[in-house]
ZALO-687618 format. One record per residue: residue number from 1; residue in one letter; y, x, z of N, C-alpha, C in turn. Coordinates in nm, 2 decimals, decimal comma. Each point is the difference from the previous one (the first is absolute). Layout:
BEGIN
(NUM 'a' (Y X Z) (Y X Z) (Y X Z))
...
This chain:
BEGIN
(1 'm' (0,40 4,10 -4,17) (-0,03 0,06 0,13) (0,13 0,07 0,05))
(2 's' (0,01 -0,01 0,13) (0,12 0,06 0,06) (-0,03 0,15 0,03))
(3 'n' (0,11 0,07 0,02) (-0,01 0,14 0,03) (-0,08 0,03 0,12))
(4 'a' (0,02 -0,08 0,10) (-0,08 0,02 0,13) (-0,15 -0,02 -0,02))
(5 's' (-0,04 -0,10 -0,08) (-0,14 -0,01 -0,03) (-0,06 0,11 -0,08))
(6 'k' (0,08 0,05 -0,09) (-0,04 0,11 -0,08) (-0,02 0,13 0,08))
(7 'i' (0,09 0,02 0,09) (-0,01 0,12 0,09) (-0,12 -0,02 0,09))
(8 't' (-0,01 -0,12 0,06) (-0,12 -0,02 0,09) (-0,13 0,02 -0,08))
(9 'f' (-0,01 -0,05 -0,12) (-0,12 0,01 -0,08) (-0,02 0,15 -0,03))
(10 'g' (0,10 0,07 -0,03) (-0,01 0,15 -0,03) (-0,05 0,07 0,12))
(11 'l' (0,06 -0,03 0,11) (-0,04 0,07 0,13) (-0,15 -0,03 0,03))
(12 'c' (-0,04 -0,12 -0,01) (-0,13 -0,04 0,02) (-0,10 0,08 -0,09))
(13 'c' (0,03 0,00 -0,13) (-0,08 0,08 -0,09) (-0,01 0,14 0,03))
(14 'm' (0,11 0,07 0,04) (0,01 0,14 0,03) (-0,08 0,02 0,13))
(15 't' (0,01 -0,09 0,10) (-0,08 0,02 0,12) (-0,14 -0,01 -0,03))
(16 's' (-0,04 -0,10 -0,08) (-0,15 -0,02 -0,03) (-0,05 0,13 -0,07))
(17 'v' (0,07 0,05 -0,10) (-0,04 0,12 -0,07) (-0,01 0,12 0,10))
(18 'g' (0,10 0,01 0,09) (-0,01 0,11 0,10) (-0,12 -0,01 0,09))
(19 'i' (-0,03 -0,12 0,04) (-0,11 -0,02 0,09) (-0,13 0,03 -0,07))
(20 'i' (-0,01 -0,05 -0,12) (-0,13 0,03 -0,08) (-0,01 0,15 -0,03))
(21 'g' (0,11 0,07 -0,03) (0,00 0,14 -0,02) (-0,05 0,07 0,12))
(22 'y' (0,06 -0,04 0,12) (-0,03 0,07 0,12) (-0,15 -0,02 0,04))
(23 'v' (-0,05 -0,12 -0,02) (-0,14 -0,03 0,03) (-0,09 0,09 -0,09))
(24 'h' (0,03 0,01 -0,13) (-0,08 0,09 -0,09) (0,00 0,14 0,05))
(25 'y' (0,12 0,05 0,03) (0,02 0,14 0,05) (-0,08 0,02 0,13))
(26 'k' (0,01 -0,09 0,09) (-0,07 0,01 0,13) (-0,15 0,00 -0,02))
(27 'q' (-0,05 -0,08 -0,09) (-0,14 -0,01 -0,03) (-0,05 0,13 -0,05))
(28 's' (0,07 0,06 -0,10) (-0,05 0,13 -0,06) (0,02 0,11 0,11))
(29 'y' (0,10 0,00 0,08) (0,01 0,10 0,11) (-0,11 -0,01 0,10))
(30 'd' (-0,04 -0,13 0,04) (-0,11 -0,02 0,09) (-0,13 0,05 -0,06))
(31 'r' (-0,02 -0,02 -0,13) (-0,12 0,05 -0,06) (-0,01 0,15 0,00))
(32 'q' (0,11 0,06 -0,03) (0,01 0,15 0,01) (-0,04 0,05 0,13))
(33 'q' (0,06 -0,06 0,11) (-0,03 0,04 0,13) (-0,14 -0,02 0,04))
(34 'l' (-0,06 -0,11 -0,04) (-0,15 -0,02 0,02) (-0,08 0,11 -0,07))
(35 'h' (0,04 0,03 -0,12) (-0,08 0,10 -0,08) (0,02 0,14 0,07))
(36 'l' (0,12 0,03 0,05) (0,02 0,13 0,07) (-0,09 0,00 0,13))
(37 'g' (-0,01 -0,11 0,06) (-0,08 -0,01 0,12) (-0,15 0,03 -0,02))
(38 'v' (-0,05 -0,05 -0,12) (-0,14 0,03 -0,04) (-0,01 0,15 -0,03))
(39 'i' (0,09 0,05 -0,06) (0,00 0,15 -0,04) (0,00 0,08 0,13))
(40 'r' (0,08 -0,04 0,10) (0,01 0,08 0,13) (-0,14 -0,02 0,07))
(41 'd' (-0,06 -0,12 0,00) (-0,13 -0,02 0,06) (-0,10 0,09 -0,06))
(42 'i' (0,00 0,01 -0,13) (-0,10 0,08 -0,07) (0,02 0,15 0,04))
(43 'e' (0,12 0,05 0,00) (0,03 0,13 0,04) (-0,04 0,03 0,14))
(44 'r' (0,02 -0,09 0,09) (-0,04 0,01 0,14) (-0,15 0,01 0,02))
(45 'q' (-0,07 -0,08 -0,08) (-0,15 0,00 0,00) (-0,05 0,14 -0,05))
(46 'e' (0,06 0,05 -0,10) (-0,04 0,13 -0,06) (0,03 0,11 0,11))
(47 'r' (0,11 -0,01 0,07) (0,03 0,10 0,10) (-0,10 0,00 0,11))
(48 'r' (-0,03 -0,12 0,04) (-0,10 -0,02 0,11) (-0,14 0,05 -0,04))
(49 'k' (-0,03 -0,03 -0,13) (-0,13 0,05 -0,05) (-0,01 0,15 0,00))
(50 'a' (0,11 0,07 -0,04) (0,01 0,14 -0,01) (-0,01 0,06 0,15))
(51 'e' (0,07 -0,06 0,09) (0,00 0,04 0,14) (-0,14 -0,01 0,06))
(52 'n' (-0,07 -0,11 -0,04) (-0,14 -0,02 0,05) (-0,09 0,10 -0,05))
(53 'v' (0,01 0,04 -0,13) (-0,08 0,10 -0,06) (0,02 0,13 0,07))
(54 'y' (0,13 0,03 0,02) (0,03 0,13 0,07) (-0,06 0,00 0,14))
(55 'i' (0,01 -0,11 0,07) (-0,05 0,00 0,14) (-0,15 0,01 -0,01))
(56 'l' (-0,07 -0,06 -0,09) (-0,14 0,01 -0,02) (-0,04 0,14 -0,03))
(57 'q' (0,07 0,07 -0,08) (-0,03 0,14 -0,03) (0,01 0,09 0,13))
(58 'q' (0,11 -0,03 0,07) (0,02 0,08 0,13) (-0,12 -0,03 0,09))
(59 'q' (-0,04 -0,12 0,01) (-0,11 -0,04 0,09) (-0,13 0,07 -0,04))
(60 't' (-0,02 0,00 -0,13) (-0,12 0,07 -0,06) (0,00 0,15 0,04))
(61 'e' (0,11 0,06 -0,02) (0,01 0,14 0,03) (-0,02 0,03 0,15))
(62 'l' (0,06 -0,09 0,08) (-0,02 0,02 0,15) (-0,15 -0,02 0,04))
(63 'a' (-0,06 -0,10 -0,07) (-0,15 -0,02 0,03) (-0,08 0,12 -0,04))
(64 'k' (0,03 0,06 -0,11) (-0,07 0,12 -0,05) (0,02 0,11 0,10))
(65 'e' (0,12 0,02 0,05) (0,03 0,11 0,09) (-0,07 -0,03 0,13))
(66 'l' (0,00 -0,12 0,05) (-0,08 -0,03 0,12) (-0,14 0,02 -0,01))
(67 'r' (-0,06 -0,03 -0,12) (-0,15 0,03 -0,02) (-0,02 0,15 0,00))
(68 'r' (0,09 0,08 -0,06) (-0,01 0,15 0,00) (0,00 0,05 0,14))
(69 'q' (0,09 -0,05 0,08) (0,01 0,04 0,14) (-0,12 -0,03 0,08))
(70 'e' (-0,05 -0,12 -0,02) (-0,12 -0,05 0,07) (-0,12 0,09 -0,04))
(71 'l' (-0,01 0,04 -0,13) (-0,11 0,09 -0,04) (0,01 0,13 0,06))
(72 'l' (0,12 0,05 0,01) (0,03 0,13 0,06) (-0,04 0,00 0,15))
(73 'r' (0,03 -0,11 0,07) (-0,04 -0,01 0,14) (-0,15 -0,01 0,02))
(74 'e' (-0,06 -0,07 -0,09) (-0,15 -0,01 0,00) (-0,07 0,13 -0,02))
(75 'n' (0,06 0,08 -0,10) (-0,06 0,13 -0,03) (0,03 0,10 0,12))
(76 'd' (0,11 -0,02 0,07) (0,03 0,10 0,11) (-0,10 -0,03 0,12))
(77 't' (-0,04 -0,12 0,01) (-0,09 -0,03 0,12) (-0,14 0,02 -0,02))
């Protein structure tokens, strides 16, 4: 084999190994990003749930206050 063919073969092998390595790296990176997306979605859902519970509590307190005020008005008349 000539030197040129050896060099060409070596470069082709190194390029192939580099491409395969990059594809594996990119695949694991993409999986990590997808997993982080799921975690962020779960955190967002929990925050929304907590906000909804807080709003519900506020509405319940406001409804109780409104009932008290209505009872006071009925008793005054």
